[in-house]
N, C-alpha and C positions, 0 to 999 in steps of 0.2 A: 291744303289751302282750298282745293276745289270742293271738299266736303263742307266747308264753312260758307263759301260764296253762294252756293245753290240755295241752301235754306235761308240765308240772309236776304237774297233777292225775293224769294217766295214770301218771307215775313214782311218785307216792304210792300209788296203787291197786296198782301192780305190787309195790312193796315190802311192802305189807300182804298181798298174795296170796302172796308168796314166803316169808313168815314161817312157820317150822315151829315151832308152839307146843307145849311140854311143860309142863303145869300144875305149878307149884311147883318147876320146875327151870330157872332163868334161864340158867345156863351151858350146859345141854344145848340150850336153845332157840337161844341165840346160835351155838353150834357147828353145830347142824343147819342153821340158816338160812344161815350162811356157806358151809358145804359144799354146800348146795343151789344157792346162787347161783354158786359156782365151777363147778358142773357144768352148770347150765342156761343161763347167759349166753352161752357160746360158741355153743351151738346156735341161740339166738335171734338173735345177731349175724350168724352165717353165713346164716341164712334171710332176714333182713332185707336183707343185702347182695345175695343172689341176686334178691330181689324188686325191689330198686332197679335192678340190672343189666337185668332183664327189662323194667322200665318204661322205662329209657333206650333199650333196643333197639326197643321197640314204638313209643314216642311220639317218640323222638329228643331228649327233654329230660330232664335229671336233676332230681329234686325238690330244693328248697332244704333247708337243714339242719333247720328246724322240721318240714318234711314228712317227712324221713328219720327224725327222732326219733319222730314219730307212728307211722310205719310200724313201726319197731322195737318201740315200746311195745305196739302192738296185737298184733303177732306174739308178743311175750314174754308178754302177758296170756293169749293163747290157749293157749300152751304151759303157763303156770302153772295154768290151769284143768284141763288134762289131768294135769299132775303132781300137783295137789292131789287129784284123784280117785284117782290111784294111791296116794298117800301115806296118805290118810285111810281110804279104802274098799278098797284093794287090788283095784281093778277091772281 
């Protein structure tokens, strides 16, 4: 059960972080969030895939699916933090 709760909480935090909120404009919020996810998910998936490949090469063992999900979500949350800084503050 613990193997499912951790990734589920990380996925919820990821979806909250990926939300691009426009006050008073729900359609704009939905479209911007969908567009953002369509552009950012491939980068996070590819990076997580590369990390898993490196882990397999170094340790000789591939992480189980809950471990892969955690790796992906941690990488995706890290990217979301950087994307949010760019979106809200134009840093």
